[in-house]
N, C-alpha and C positions, 0 to 999 in steps of 0.2 A: 335719462344720464348716467343710471349706474351702470350699465353696460357700457356704457361709452368709456365710463372711467375702469372699469377692470379690463376692458380692451388696451387702454392703455397701458396700464400696471405690465402687460406680459410684454412689453416694448423693450426692446436692448437698449440699456445705456439712458432710460427713462424714469426719471422720478416724479413722484405725485406727491403732495405733502395736504393733506384737508385736516382742519383747523377743528376744534370738538364746539358745537352750537351750546352756548351759552344760555341754558334754559333756561335757570330761575331767574334770569335777568331780562327774558322773555317780558313785551307788554305792548299793550294798544299805545296807540296815537292819533289824537285827531288831524287829519290829514291837512297841511298848510292852505289850502286853497280851502278848504270848512271854515277854517280857523280866521282867516279873512272874513266869510261871511257871518260867522258868530260874531265877532268885533263890530261891524260895520250894521248889525239889525238884521240887513238879508236875509237870516236864519236864525230860527229859534232852537234852543235845545230840546225840545220837545219834538222838534223833527227830525233830528237827526236818524239815519238809519245805518245797517252793519258797511256800508260802501264807504261811508263817511272815514270809515277807521282805518286801520292798516298796524301790521304788526310786524315790531319790533325786535328782531333779533340779531346778533350779534354771534359774531365767531371769534373763537376765543384761540391764541394759542399757537397759530399757522406761519403769522412770520417771525415770530422766533427759530420754529423747526428751520425754515426758509435760511435765515440769517446764519444760524449752526449748521447747514450743509453747503451751505455754499465756503462761510471760514473753513470747515474740517476738509474741504475737496480743494481748497486753494494752497494752506498751508501743507498736505499733503501729497501737492500737485499731481493729482491723480487726473485732473482734466486740463485740456489746452483752452476751451471753452463752455462759458455758460451760457445758456440760454435761459432769461427769465421772463416767464409770462405772466408779467403783472406794471401797474403803472402806479404802486404806492410806492411815497416816497419815503416809508421807512425802512425802504430798500437801500438807501444813501449809501450809510458804514457800510455795508456787508458788501457794494458793489465797489466800493473806493476800496477795501480789504483787495479783495479777488484782483483786480489792475492792477495795487502795488506789488503783489505775488506774483504779476507775469499774465494772469488769467486774462482771454478775450472775455471781455464781458458786453451780451445785447440782451438788448433789452424789445419782449414785444408788449405791447401795451395793449392791443386788440382795439388798436382805434382813439383811445382814450386820449384825452391830454395829459401830457407827466408835466411835473414841476420841474424850474430850470435847473434846482439844484441836481435832481434826478441825470437830467440830460446833461449835464455836467462830468457826470462819476460814469456815463458807460462806454465802450467802443463802436456799438453799432443799436440802431434802430432797423427793426425787423416786425413784417407780418405776416399773418400765415395767411392771409389774405387781400387782392388789390382792393376790395372795396373799403377796407379798413384805411390801408397805406392813403387812399386818394381821400378817403375823410382825415387823415391826422394832419396832411400836407395841408389843404384846405382849412385848419387850426392854425395854422401859422409855423409846426415844428418843420425845423428842415429834416429834410432826409438825404443821405448822399446816395450820389446812381449806383454807389456799389450796390448798399444796403437798399435801393428801389430793386436792383435789379434779382436780387437776393429773394426782396419781397416776393417778385415777379413769377420767380422760380421756384418757388415754395408751395406750390397748389398741386 
């Protein structure tokens, strides 16, 4: 993954924003299916194993960095189009601002479902892989013929 990110960083007109892992807030939790078994008595606490737990670590700060980048690029009119690879509804305000400033705002959620409030504030939906496009369409999101064609041509 590091090699992939390092290669992306070298691309012209391309920016990567990585957050910081909040290690001090990292903790283990019992997997939800295991909690159900504990509650219904089909599993005893003494029978728990390492695989019954998962590490929870959150990334902090990346949404704010991206939002500031979008705002700065839009206000300075440094770009005509922004393609955001995310499906996070936290970007509704940034997408809305960019569009108000005349920026073509395209979203690539990598096949993940997006909330209607985010879909309302984008100019296009694109994906880098046809398999993701088919997955997205199957989940009920409308993809315009133009965006579908763009997605098909971006492999």
